[in-house]
N, C-alpha and C positions, 0 to 999 in steps of 0.2 A: 499261564501266567494271567491273573485278573489285573489288567492295566488300570481299568477305571478305579477299582477298589484300592490298588496300590498307589495310584496318584492321589486319591484323597486321603489315604492314611499319611502319605508324605507331606500333604497339606497341614494335617494336625500336628505333624512333628515340626514343621516350621514354626507355628505359633507357641507350641510347648518349649522349645529350645530358644526361642526368642526372649521368653521370660528367663530361662536358665542362663543365657548369654548377657541379659541386662543387668545381672547382678555384678559380675566383675566389671562391666562398663560404668557401673555407678560409683565403684570404689574411688577413682580419681577425684570425683566431684564430692564425695564424703570426706576425703582428706583435705581438699582445698577450701570447701565450703563450711564443713562442720568440724574441721581440725582434727579427725580422727588419726591415731597413730598407726603404723604398719601392723602392729600386733592387733589393734582394734578391728581394722579392715580384714585381716586374716581370720579373726573370729567369725566375721560375717561370711567369709568364704567356707568356712567350716560349717555354719549353720544351714547354707545352702547345699554345698556338696556333700559334706560328711553326713548330715542327718538323712539327706535324700538316698544316699547310697546305702546306708544301714537299713533303711525301710524297704528299699525295693525288692530284696528277697521275700519280705513278708506278703508284699502285694503279688509277687510272682507266683508264691505257693497258693494263695487265694484264687487265682486266675487259673491254675491248673486244676483246683478242685472243682469248681463250678465256673462256667463262662460269665464274666462280668464286664460286658462291653461298656458299661455305663461308666467305668472307672477312667476311660480314655478321656471323654469331655470334662468329668468332674476333676481329673488331675490337671489338664492344661488350663481349665478355668480357674481353679484354685491357685495354681502358679501365677497366673497373671494378676489375680487380686492380691496376693502376697506381695509381689513386686511393687504394685501401684501403691499399696498401703505403706511400704517400707520408705517409699519416697516422700510421702505426706506426713509420716511421723516425725517428731522432734527429739524424742529421747533415744539414746543408743540402744537400751534394752528393748524398747518397743520395736525399734527397727530390726533388732536381732530376731525377735519373735516373728515379725512380718516375714523376713527372709526365710526363717525356719518353716513357716506356712507354706512359702513358695516351693521350699524343697520337698515337703510332704507331697504337694500336688505333682511335682516333677516325678517323684518316686512311684506315685500311683498310676501315672500314665505309662511309663515305658514297658513294663512286663506284658500287659495285655495288648498294647499296640504292636510290639515286636512280634508276638505270637500271631497276630492277625496278618501282619506283613509276611511272615514266613509262609502262612497258609496261602496268601495270594501269589507269591513268587516261587514257591516250590523250593527246589534245590539250587535255584540260579543265584550266583553270587551277585549279578548285575541288578537283579531285582531287589536283594537286600540293600545293596548300595544305593538305589533309587530312594528307598525309605529312608535310609540313614543320612543321605544327603540333604533331605528335607530339613533334619535337625541341624546340620551344619550351616545351611543356608539361614535358618533362624538365627543361630549363634553369630554368623557374619553380619546380619542386618543389625543386630542388637546394638553394637556400639554406635553406630550412625544414628539410629533412632533415639537412643538415650542422649546423645550429643545435642541433637536438634531439640528434643523435648526439654530436657533439664538445662541445656545451655542456653536455649531461648526463653523458656518460661520459668526456669527455676524448678526447684523440687515441688512447688505447687502444681505443676503440671503433669506430675507423674501418673495421674489417672488415665492420661491418654495412651500409656504404655498397655493397658489392658484392653484397648479397643480391638486389635486383631484377634485375640482369642475369643472375645465375646462374639464376634462376627462368626468365628468358626464353630462356636457352640450352637448357634442358630443353625448353621448349615449341618451340623451333626444331627440335631433333632429332626431335620428333614431327611436325612440319610439314615437314621437310627434303625429302622426296621430292616433295611438292606444289609446293614453292617452286621446286624444280630444274627441274620440268616446265613451269612457267608463268611464271617470274619475270625472264627475261632480255630485255633489248632488243638484238637482234643488230645489229652494226655492217653495214650493207648495202653491199657493195662497189660502187664506181662502175661503170656499165655503158655499153657504147658500141654504137653501130649499133642492130641490131634489138634488142638487149637494152634499150637505152635507151629505145626506143618501147614496148616490151612491158611494162616495169616501172615502178617508181616512182623509179629511181635516176638519172634524166636530169639535164639541166643545172639544173633548178630545185631539185634535191636536192644540189647539189655543195656542198662546205664552203666557207663564207664567212669566211676568217681574218681578213680586214680588219675586218669588222663585229664578229667575235668579239673581236679585240684591243681595240677600243673599249669593248665591254661589259666587258672584264676591267679597263680602266683606271677605269671607273666603279665597279665593285665594290672595286678597291683603295682608292679614296676613301671607299667606304662602310665598309670593314672598319676603317680607322684609328680614327674615332671610336667605332664599336660595340664593338671590343675593349677600348679604353681605358675607355670609360665603364663597361663591364661589370666590369673589373678595379678601378675607383676610386671607383664612386658610393657603395658602402657606407662606405669609408673617409672619403668627403667628409662623409657624414651624421655620422659619429662625430667626426672630428678638427676640421671646421669649424663644425659646427652643434651640436656637444656632445650628440649623441644616443647611446643605448646601442648594444651590440653587436647586440641583438635588433632595434632600429630600423633599424640598418644593413642586416641581413639582410631586413627587411621591404620596405625600399625596393628592394633588389635584386630580391626576389620580384616585387614589383608591376610593376617594370620589364620583366622576363622574361615575366611573365603578359601584360602588355600587348602584348608581342610576339606573343604567340599570337593574341590578338584581331586584331592587324594582318595577321598571316599569313592567317587565315580571310577577314577583310574584303577583303584584296588579292586572293585567288582570286575571291571573289564579283564584286568591281568588274572584274577581268579578263575573266571569262566574260561579263558584262553590257556593259561599256562598251570592252572591248579592254584587253589587258594593258599597253600603253603608258601608259594613263591611270593605273592603279594605280602604275606605276613612277615617272611624273613627279610625281603628287600626293604621293607618299610622300617624295621628295626635298625638294620645296618646303615641306612641313610640318615636316620633321625639323629643318631650319636653325634657325627661331626657337625650336624646343623645346630644342635644344642651347644656345642663348643663355640660356634660362631656367634651365638646369642650372648653367650658369657663374655667373650673376648671383644665384641663389636666396639671399635674406637670411634665410629660415626654412625650417624642415623641411617644412611643407605646400606651399610653392612648389616645392621640390625633388621632392617626390613627384608633384605634378601635371605638372611638367616632364619628369620621368622616364617618366610614364605616356604622355604625347603622343609623346614622342620614341620610345618602344618601340614604339607603334602605328605611327608614321610609317615608322620604320626598316625594319618588316617588311611593310608594304603592297607593295613591289616584290619581295619575296622569291621567291614561286612564278614570277613573271614573269621574273626574272632566269635561274632555273634552267632554265625551258622554252625561254626566248629562246636561251640559250647552246646548249641541245641543238638547236635548229632552225638555228642558225648552223652547227653542225657535226653534221649528221644522221647522218653515217658514223661518228662517233666520240662516242656519248653519254657512255661513261664518262670520256673524256678530258675533255669538255666539263664534266661534272659535277666531275671532280677539279680542274680549272682554275678554275672559277667558285667552287666551295665551298672550294678548296684554296689553290692558288698565290695567287689574288687575296687571300685572307684572310691570307696570310702577311704582308702589309704591316703588318696590326694588330698580329700577334705580334712581328715584327722591330722595330717602333717602340716596343714596351712599355718596354724599357729606357731609351730616350731620354726617354720621357715620366715614367718613374720617377725619372730624375736631375732633371728639371725640377721635378718635385713636391717632391723633397728640397730643391732650392735656392729655389724661388720659391713653394711651396704649391699644393694642388690647384686652386683657381681659375684659376691661371695655365694649368693644363694643359687646362682646358676652353675657355679663351679661345683657346689655341693650336690646338685642334681645329677651332674655327669657321673659322680661316684655311685648314686643310687641307680643309675640306668645301666650300668654295666651288667647286672645279673639278668634283668629281662632280655637283653640283647643276646646273651649266650643261651638262655633257657629257651628262646624262641627257635632256635635251630634244632632243639631236641623234642619238639611237640610232635606226636604221630597224627597223621591225618585220618579221617574217618568218613568215608563217603556214604551217606544215607540220604534217601530221598524224603523230603519233608512229607508227612502225612497229609492225604487229601481230606479236607475238612467235610466232604460229603461221602467219604468212603466208609464202610462199616468197619468196626473194630475187629481185632483178630478173633475175639471170642465169637462175634456175630458171624464172621466168615466161616469159621469152623462149623457153627451150628447150621448155616446154610448148606454147607458141603455135605454134612451128614444127612440132612433131609433130602438131598438130591440123590444119595445112593439107593 
């Protein structure tokens, strides 16, 4: 495990998901100060999550074809600029376009950064959880930062939200050559004949698209409640339980911070008891916690339910990422883009529908509807097969090169 590289990548994940988490944290302020409807703010959630998720597989395929480490700083830098511009804009449609720009930056960041993290951590679930928790920490810090900036200076101070990412861009430029030399997981081409026997690219490393499709279906069912709860739990605290904007931001921060704990705990469980244990336990515990969010008669119950839900939802996170890469060992960027991207699109694409439901029936009805959606992934998570493959060493020769070397030595 390359701890220095992994730690630096986790830092970039902090600033990237700080921008990603800033968008739902801004929604209550947009409702109160710009008087947007639930449907309108759900449209912004779609622009951020939906568009980003749809584009991530594209960036994943690009990173598999040729190493593009520059996508990492370009991605989180663009995301931060989009968030800051969304706060400074006055028109809803300009705000929507700026949020969409942030979503594109987030899409560009995740596939190459996740592939680099897998290269640094190998098959360790804990290593992937360290990288993943960087993003969760960024998401947890976002509501507090947004509340301090916009609550204190108004939307005119939104440019301050881009400062952490700009600092990290400078650090990346200083670290750039080192990251280019060590940070890419190459897509090992399938080998045949002698090459298959000499290298690691034989049948046991073939891409398993059928199992991967089942994993994607599970993550789609995961993403719908995750994105919707992230977008609406603060509004739920304010509108249904009579709490302040600060209290709404606090429950959102607590929820995302619990996700960081769940990510690290899931990595530890995965290394100790197998990643399928962390995956299945997470889904089983998340279901009753979501019921608690829907039913919550008082703010403390909502906070407790959100904490348990956040921990449980992120127990499977590292396992899902590495499992997807092991299902498609020759296409790690594509696997990352699809598991973190296209599968997550369901949550963003469904946001407007849940926004309309909230306008018509109220937020508790939304959370009860999410329970019905969540039944299928809970059941499917128990049926996923495991596949234990060691992540390829970025410095190791490809299977074809290994076979050629073996032939020359004979």
